[in-house]
C-alpha positions as a Python dict, from the first residue, in 0.01 Angstrom:
ca = {
    (1, 'X'): (0, 0, 0),
    (2, 'X'): (-344, -102, 198),
    (3, 'X'): (-617, -285, 0),
    (4, 'X'): (-958, -359, 92),
    (5, 'X'): (-1055, -727, 145),
    (6, 'X'): (-1119, -920, -180),
    (7, 'X'): (-1454, -1039, -50),
    (8, 'X'): (-1671, -973, 238),
    (9, 'X'): (-1715, -1195, 528),
    (10, 'X'): (-1951, -1195, 850),
    (11, 'X'): (-1737, -1072, 1141),
    (12, 'X'): (-1481, -945, 911),
    (13, 'X'): (-1204, -697, 1053),
    (14, 'X'): (-1244, -407, 809),
    (15, 'X'): (-1338, -196, 1104),
    (16, 'X'): (-1062, -319, 1333),
    (17, 'X'): (-788, -383, 1098),
    (18, 'X'): (-578, -53, 1176),
    (19, 'X'): (-620, -117, 1543),
    (20, 'X'): (-494, -487, 1512),
    (21, 'X'): (-216, -360, 1266),
    (22, 'X'): (-73, -112, 1524),
    (23, 'X'): (-63, -415, 1787),
    (24, 'X'): (136, -629, 1574),
    (25, 'X'): (515, -710, 1685),
    (26, 'X'): (813, -723, 1469),
    (27, 'X'): (827, -1068, 1293),
    (28, 'X'): (985, -1263, 1011),
    (29, 'X'): (692, -1499, 946),
    (30, 'X'): (329, -1404, 933),
    (31, 'X'): (54, -1661, 963),
    (32, 'X'): (-327, -1621, 927),
    (33, 'X'): (-465, -1975, 963),
    (34, 'X'): (-854, -1845, 923),
    (35, 'X'): (-776, -1557, 645),
    (36, 'X'): (-1139, -1534, 551),
    (37, 'X'): (-1191, -1183, 362),
    (38, 'X'): (-812, -1100, 474),
    (39, 'X'): (-885, -741, 590),
    (40, 'X'): (-568, -762, 836),
    (41, 'X'): (-350, -933, 560),
    (42, 'X'): (-438, -691, 303),
    (43, 'X'): (-402, -379, 530),
    (44, 'X'): (-23, -373, 485),
    (45, 'X'): (215, -401, 179),
    (46, 'X'): (421, -693, 128),
    (47, 'X'): (755, -726, 300),
    (48, 'X'): (1012, -913, 121),
    (49, 'X'): (1176, -980, 441),
    (50, 'X'): (851, -1156, 588),
    (51, 'X'): (749, -1509, 499),
    (52, 'X'): (370, -1510, 464),
    (53, 'X'): (129, -1781, 500),
    (54, 'X'): (-268, -1766, 483),
    (55, 'X'): (-510, -2050, 503),
    (56, 'X'): (-866, -2092, 501),
    (57, 'X'): (-1053, -2432, 515),
    (58, 'X'): (-1332, -2287, 302),
    (59, 'X'): (-1219, -2414, -45),
    (60, 'X'): (-1419, -2139, -240),
    (61, 'X'): (-1262, -1864, -37),
    (62, 'X'): (-913, -1989, -44),
    (63, 'X'): (-977, -2058, -432),
    (64, 'X'): (-1023, -1649, -461),
    (65, 'X'): (-654, -1614, -335),
    (66, 'X'): (-512, -1891, -541),
    (67, 'X'): (-681, -1801, -863),
    (68, 'X'): (-591, -1419, -826),
    (69, 'X'): (-235, -1529, -785),
    (70, 'X'): (-251, -1747, -1080),
    (71, 'X'): (-452, -1548, -1332),
    (72, 'X'): (-282, -1392, -1610),
    (73, 'X'): (-530, -1122, -1696),
    (74, 'X'): (-642, -975, -1386),
    (75, 'X'): (-937, -764, -1514),
    (76, 'X'): (-1264, -958, -1425),
    (77, 'X'): (-1592, -880, -1556),
    (78, 'X'): (-1883, -846, -1283),
    (79, 'X'): (-2218, -863, -1438),
    (80, 'X'): (-2570, -796, -1265),
    (81, 'X'): (-2711, -1148, -1215),
    (82, 'X'): (-3052, -1288, -1127),
    (83, 'X'): (-3144, -1521, -826),
    (84, 'X'): (-3170, -1789, -1080),
    (85, 'X'): (-2815, -1749, -1176),
    (86, 'X'): (-2692, -1709, -828),
    (87, 'X'): (-2855, -2050, -751),
    (88, 'X'): (-2693, -2222, -1069),
    (89, 'X'): (-2333, -2055, -964),
    (90, 'X'): (-2375, -2193, -614),
    (91, 'X'): (-2437, -2547, -730),
    (92, 'X'): (-2155, -2525, -971),
    (93, 'X'): (-1882, -2780, -899),
    (94, 'X'): (-1639, -2786, -1204),
    (95, 'X'): (-1474, -2490, -1410),
    (96, 'X'): (-1320, -2460, -1750),
    (97, 'X'): (-1067, -2222, -1643),
    (98, 'X'): (-907, -2045, -1331),
    (99, 'X'): (-1086, -1709, -1455),
    (100, 'X'): (-1430, -1875, -1454),
    (101, 'X'): (-1393, -2012, -1111),
    (102, 'X'): (-1252, -1675, -974),
    (103, 'X'): (-1546, -1486, -1140),
    (104, 'X'): (-1785, -1721, -983),
    (105, 'X'): (-1657, -1697, -635),
    (106, 'X'): (-1651, -1319, -667),
    (107, 'X'): (-2020, -1323, -774),
    (108, 'X'): (-2121, -1546, -500),
    (109, 'X'): (-1984, -1310, -243),
    (110, 'X'): (-2090, -981, -417),
    (111, 'X'): (-2473, -1127, -443),
    (112, 'X'): (-2519, -1299, -118),
    (113, 'X'): (-2653, -1199, 218),
    (114, 'X'): (-2383, -1050, 438),
    (115, 'X'): (-2130, -1212, 171),
    (116, 'X'): (-2221, -1546, 319),
    (117, 'X'): (-2249, -1710, -18),
    (118, 'X'): (-2549, -1910, 92),
    (119, 'X'): (-2865, -1696, 15),
    (120, 'X'): (-2929, -1446, -279),
    (121, 'X'): (-2928, -1097, -165),
    (122, 'X'): (-2734, -837, -367),
    (123, 'X'): (-2475, -608, -200),
    (124, 'X'): (-2491, -235, -214),
    (125, 'X'): (-2254, -238, -512),
    (126, 'X'): (-2456, -494, -700),
    (127, 'X'): (-2788, -294, -614),
    (128, 'X'): (-2617, 21, -755),
    (129, 'X'): (-2549, -130, -1061),
    (130, 'X'): (-2908, -245, -1117),
    (131, 'X'): (-3036, 107, -999),
    (132, 'X'): (-2820, 291, -1256),
    (133, 'X'): (-2896, 53, -1539),
    (134, 'X'): (-2523, -56, -1562),
    (135, 'X'): (-2479, -385, -1718),
    (136, 'X'): (-2185, -467, -1495),
    (137, 'X'): (-1872, -344, -1416),
    (138, 'X'): (-1501, -474, -1395),
    (139, 'X'): (-1282, -571, -1090),
    (140, 'X'): (-919, -506, -1139),
    (141, 'X'): (-737, -778, -942),
    (142, 'X'): (-385, -642, -1035),
    (143, 'X'): (-282, -512, -709),
    (144, 'X'): (-418, -815, -540),
    (145, 'X'): (-215, -1040, -781),
    (146, 'X'): (107, -833, -674),
    (147, 'X'): (26, -862, -308),
    (148, 'X'): (-21, -1226, -324),
    (149, 'X'): (292, -1297, -530),
    (150, 'X'): (517, -1429, -267),
    (151, 'X'): (243, -1554, -32),
    (152, 'X'): (189, -1935, 54),
    (153, 'X'): (-186, -2004, 25),
    (154, 'X'): (-309, -2324, 199),
    (155, 'X'): (-641, -2504, 253),
    (156, 'X'): (-559, -2695, 548),
    (157, 'X'): (-665, -2755, 914),
    (158, 'X'): (-554, -2458, 1112),
    (159, 'X'): (-369, -2673, 1361),
    (160, 'X'): (-157, -2816, 1111),
    (161, 'X'): (-53, -2477, 958),
    (162, 'X'): (38, -2338, 1295),
    (163, 'X'): (236, -2655, 1393),
    (164, 'X'): (436, -2636, 1069),
    (165, 'X'): (510, -2263, 1030),
    (166, 'X'): (531, -2145, 1414),
    (167, 'X'): (864, -2032, 1522),
    (168, 'X'): (1021, -1794, 1772),
    (169, 'X'): (1023, -1518, 1517),
    (170, 'X'): (652, -1580, 1383),
    (171, 'X'): (335, -1377, 1426),
    (172, 'X'): (6, -1560, 1420),
    (173, 'X'): (-314, -1360, 1360),
    (174, 'X'): (-644, -1564, 1429),
    (175, 'X'): (-988, -1470, 1319),
    (176, 'X'): (-1172, -1792, 1354),
    (177, 'X'): (-1559, -1841, 1309),
    (178, 'X'): (-1725, -1737, 1645),
    (179, 'X'): (-1922, -1933, 1861),
    (180, 'X'): (-2248, -1761, 1834),
    (181, 'X'): (-2508, -1958, 1628),
    (182, 'X'): (-2597, -1677, 1399),
    (183, 'X'): (-2219, -1639, 1321),
    (184, 'X'): (-2166, -1998, 1250),
    (185, 'X'): (-2441, -2023, 1015),
    (186, 'X'): (-2247, -1795, 780),
    (187, 'X'): (-1955, -2041, 722),
    (188, 'X'): (-1926, -2381, 571),
    (189, 'X'): (-1654, -2497, 824),
    (190, 'X'): (-1780, -2428, 1170),
    (191, 'X'): (-1612, -2694, 1378),
    (192, 'X'): (-1393, -2476, 1572),
    (193, 'X'): (-1403, -2418, 1933),
    (194, 'X'): (-1232, -2190, 2186),
    (195, 'X'): (-1102, -2483, 2422),
    (196, 'X'): (-910, -2621, 2128),
    (197, 'X'): (-793, -2285, 1998),
    (198, 'X'): (-660, -2166, 2337),
    (199, 'X'): (-492, -2534, 2379),
    (200, 'X'): (-308, -2488, 2082),
    (201, 'X'): (-211, -2128, 2144),
    (202, 'X'): (-72, -2214, 2487),
    (203, 'X'): (201, -2428, 2299),
    (204, 'X'): (304, -2153, 2013),
    (205, 'X'): (643, -2031, 2016),
    (206, 'X'): (565, -1697, 1841),
    (207, 'X'): (355, -1419, 1932),
    (208, 'X'): (-20, -1421, 1857),
    (209, 'X'): (-341, -1220, 1837),
    (210, 'X'): (-678, -1389, 1852),
    (211, 'X'): (-1005, -1214, 1759),
    (212, 'X'): (-1302, -1366, 1925),
    (213, 'X'): (-1651, -1307, 2032),
    (214, 'X'): (-1706, -1143, 2371),
    (215, 'X'): (-1822, -1432, 2561),
    (216, 'X'): (-1732, -1554, 2934),
    (217, 'X'): (-1563, -1904, 2843),
    (218, 'X'): (-1317, -1731, 2610),
    (219, 'X'): (-1211, -1471, 2867),
    (220, 'X'): (-1196, -1743, 3126),
    (221, 'X'): (-978, -1989, 2942),
    (222, 'X'): (-756, -1691, 2800),
    (223, 'X'): (-696, -1541, 3141),
    (224, 'X'): (-630, -1902, 3296),
    (225, 'X'): (-357, -1950, 3017),
    (226, 'X'): (-184, -1623, 3115),
    (227, 'X'): (-298, -1430, 2799),
    (228, 'X'): (-405, -1051, 2790),
    (229, 'X'): (-754, -989, 2716),
    (230, 'X'): (-888, -658, 2578),
    (231, 'X'): (-1267, -550, 2488),
    (232, 'X'): (-1292, -351, 2164),
    (233, 'X'): (-1595, -199, 2029),
    (234, 'X'): (-1671, -256, 1638),
    (235, 'X'): (-1964, -291, 1391),
    (236, 'X'): (-2081, -545, 1190),
    (237, 'X'): (-2297, -513, 850),
    (238, 'X'): (-2655, -619, 945),
    (239, 'X'): (-2727, -723, 560),
    (240, 'X'): (-2963, -433, 513),
    (241, 'X'): (-2706, -156, 444),
    (242, 'X'): (-2675, -66, 813),
    (243, 'X'): (-2443, -153, 1109),
    (244, 'X'): (-2483, -346, 1444),
    (245, 'X'): (-2262, -226, 1738),
    (246, 'X'): (-2060, -514, 1871),
    (247, 'X'): (-1805, -586, 2149),
    (248, 'X'): (-1515, -844, 2057),
    (249, 'X'): (-1214, -982, 2227),
    (250, 'X'): (-856, -934, 2156),
    (251, 'X'): (-635, -1196, 2319),
    (252, 'X'): (-263, -1211, 2275),
    (253, 'X'): (42, -1360, 2461),
    (254, 'X'): (249, -1049, 2475),
}
């Protein structure tokens, strides 16, 4: 069972998920320290023989997964909202229920520029609801709830997660915030640099794939560490309904 990401994220792997999945080796532990929208994670069905750990430092994003896993009724109403409502939701800090928080976080992604959750800009789906006069729609989270049933969901520093769960039979997929200024503006937690990531990956016992932007320092550090480096073509959403051609790096230790 392959599912789409629950929420969009700038630089998400919806266009590369199948290529990445084909490269993943056999493993008994799956670790994703920067899960974001979860395109790679949701591209495969749960396997009872694999222990899965997903993590993100962004509390709102990881709450989407935690709340989906907990919620009793997985049918969520998604109304058409205004810019004023978006700004109110953006500043909301407390919630009366798991359902209210999940609904808020889904709306924040659907109605923001490139799903960045910062600036009001309705997505195509939201614009279609307005254009057709629909008062909203419902999002059925049933399959996502089932997919997350046995998954450990964390809101920690990526280094701590890797250190705790890494083992010889682990596979780690990393898709951190990239180095470019335009990409980093789309994330709340941007204090990630390639030097630290490579340093951590030199010590892992398991196998990994790291997705990163195509910059010379990333290639240099990865090759000096003895890792394989591959250029891949992909596309990003430009926030206006079109795509931007991009080249990324896939770095791995096997």
